[in-house]
ROPAZA-116430 format. One record per residue (C-alpha): residue number from 1; y, x, z. Coordinates in Angstrom, 1 decimal, padded with zeros to 4 digits. Layout:
% ROPAZA-116430
NUM  Y  X  Z
...
***
This chain:
% ROPAZA-116430
1  016.9  017.3  -033.7
2  014.1  014.9  -034.7
3  011.8  016.2  -031.9
4  014.4  015.3  -029.2
5  014.8  011.8  -030.6
6  011.1  011.3  -030.8
7  010.7  012.5  -027.2
8  013.4  010.1  -026.1
9  011.8  007.2  -027.9
10  008.5  008.0  -026.3
11  010.1  008.2  -022.9
12  011.9  004.9  -023.5
13  008.7  003.2  -024.6
14  006.8  004.5  -021.5
15  009.6  003.2  -019.2
16  009.5  -000.2  -020.9
17  005.7  -000.4  -020.6
18  005.9  000.6  -017.0
19  008.6  -002.0  -016.3
20  006.5  -004.7  -018.0
21  003.4  -003.6  -016.1
22  005.2  -003.7  -012.8
23  006.7  -007.1  -013.5
24  003.4  -008.8  -014.6
25  000.9  -007.2  -012.3
26  000.4  -008.7  -008.9
27  -002.6  -006.6  -008.2
28  -000.4  -003.6  -007.4
29  000.5  -005.1  -004.1
30  -001.7  -003.6  -001.4
31  -002.4  -004.8  002.2
32  000.1  -002.4  003.7
33  002.7  -003.8  001.4
34  002.2  -007.2  002.9
35  002.5  -005.8  006.4
36  005.7  -004.0  005.5
37  007.0  -007.2  003.8
38  006.3  -009.2  007.0
39  007.9  -006.7  009.3
40  011.0  -006.2  007.1
41  011.3  -009.9  006.4
42  011.1  -010.9  010.0
43  013.5  -008.2  011.2
44  016.1  -008.8  008.5
45  015.9  -012.6  008.9
46  016.0  -012.5  012.7
47  019.0  -010.2  012.8
48  020.9  -012.1  010.1
49  019.8  -015.4  011.7
50  021.2  -014.4  015.1
51  024.5  -013.5  013.4
52  024.4  -016.9  011.7
53  023.8  -018.7  015.0
54  026.6  -016.7  016.7
55  029.0  -017.7  013.8
56  027.9  -021.3  014.2
57  028.5  -021.2  017.9
58  031.9  -019.5  017.6
59  033.5  -021.7  014.9
60  032.1  -024.9  016.3
61  030.8  -026.4  013.1
62  027.5  -026.2  011.5
63  027.6  -023.3  009.0
64  023.9  -023.4  008.0
65  024.7  -022.8  004.4
66  024.8  -019.2  005.4
67  021.0  -019.4  005.5
68  020.9  -019.3  001.7
69  022.6  -016.0  001.8
70  020.2  -014.9  004.6
71  017.3  -015.8  002.3
72  018.7  -013.8  -000.6
73  019.5  -010.8  001.5
74  016.1  -010.9  003.1
75  014.3  -010.9  -000.3
76  016.5  -008.1  -001.5
77  015.6  -006.0  001.6
78  011.9  -006.5  001.0
79  012.3  -005.6  -002.7
80  014.4  -002.5  -001.8
81  011.9  -001.3  000.8
82  008.8  -001.9  -001.3
83  010.3  -001.4  -004.7
84  008.1  -004.3  -005.8
85  008.3  -008.0  -006.5
86  006.1  -010.8  -007.6
87  004.9  -014.2  -006.6
88  002.7  -013.1  -003.7
89  005.5  -011.2  -002.1
90  007.9  -014.1  -002.8
91  005.5  -016.4  -000.8
92  005.5  -013.8  002.0
93  009.2  -013.8  001.9
94  009.4  -017.6  002.4
95  007.0  -017.5  005.3
96  008.9  -014.7  007.0
97  012.2  -016.5  006.3
98  011.1  -019.6  008.1
99  009.6  -017.7  011.0
100  012.6  -015.4  011.2
101  015.0  -018.3  011.4
102  012.9  -019.8  014.2
103  012.8  -016.5  016.0
104  016.6  -016.0  015.6
105  017.3  -019.5  017.0
106  014.9  -018.8  019.9
107  016.4  -015.4  020.7
108  020.0  -016.7  020.5
109  019.2  -019.6  022.8
110  017.5  -017.3  025.3
111  020.5  -014.8  025.1
112  023.0  -017.5  026.1
113  021.0  -018.8  029.0
114  022.0  -017.5  032.5
115  018.5  -016.3  033.3
116  015.3  -015.5  031.4
117  011.6  -015.5  031.7
118  008.6  -015.7  029.3
119  008.0  -019.5  030.0
120  011.6  -020.2  028.8
121  011.0  -018.1  025.7
122  007.8  -020.0  024.9
123  009.5  -023.4  025.5
124  012.5  -022.4  023.4
125  010.3  -021.3  020.6
126  008.3  -024.5  020.6
127  011.6  -026.5  020.7
128  012.9  -024.5  017.7
129  009.7  -025.1  015.7
130  009.9  -028.9  016.4
131  013.6  -029.0  015.7
132  013.1  -027.2  012.4
133  010.9  -030.0  011.1
134  011.9  -033.1  013.0
135  015.5  -032.3  014.1
136  018.6  -032.5  012.0
137  017.6  -033.4  008.4
138  020.5  -031.7  006.8
139  019.7  -028.4  008.6
140  016.0  -028.7  007.4
141  017.2  -029.2  003.8
142  019.6  -026.3  004.0
143  016.9  -024.0  005.5
144  014.6  -025.2  002.7
145  017.3  -024.1  000.2
146  017.4  -020.7  002.0
147  013.6  -020.4  001.6
148  013.8  -021.3  -002.1
149  016.6  -018.8  -002.5
150  014.4  -016.2  -000.8
151  011.5  -017.1  -003.1
152  013.5  -017.0  -006.3
153  015.2  -013.7  -005.4
154  011.8  -011.9  -005.0
155  009.7  -013.7  -007.6
156  011.0  -012.2  -010.8
***
């Protein structure tokens, strides 16, 4: 009976040590992990951002508070795909959140236009980048909260 308890205690100590190591070691994040984080972050944020833009257009009022939820869901998606977290991945999450929101706004604006070409896409993207920083101040603050939520959800 004592052997089983000793083995269980050893197993428990190894798991705790591994969890501590994973939580406090940023060097475990490799280059491919950053690439995966960027791809997953952009895709999740763009898809959820398009849904957010659609909701805003349908209800007729600004519902940008949804961006906080988008930030949290995006960080959780990155964590689930990589099974890692840390400050460096959290910074990547913030960058992909901001870019994903801009991509989502650009794509949604291009979808609702009667015709499409690459020049319109580029112009819409530049407009959305400018609007993110010099447009509606309340939206900028809310998107900043979404970026902070994304950072906090992945930082650990």
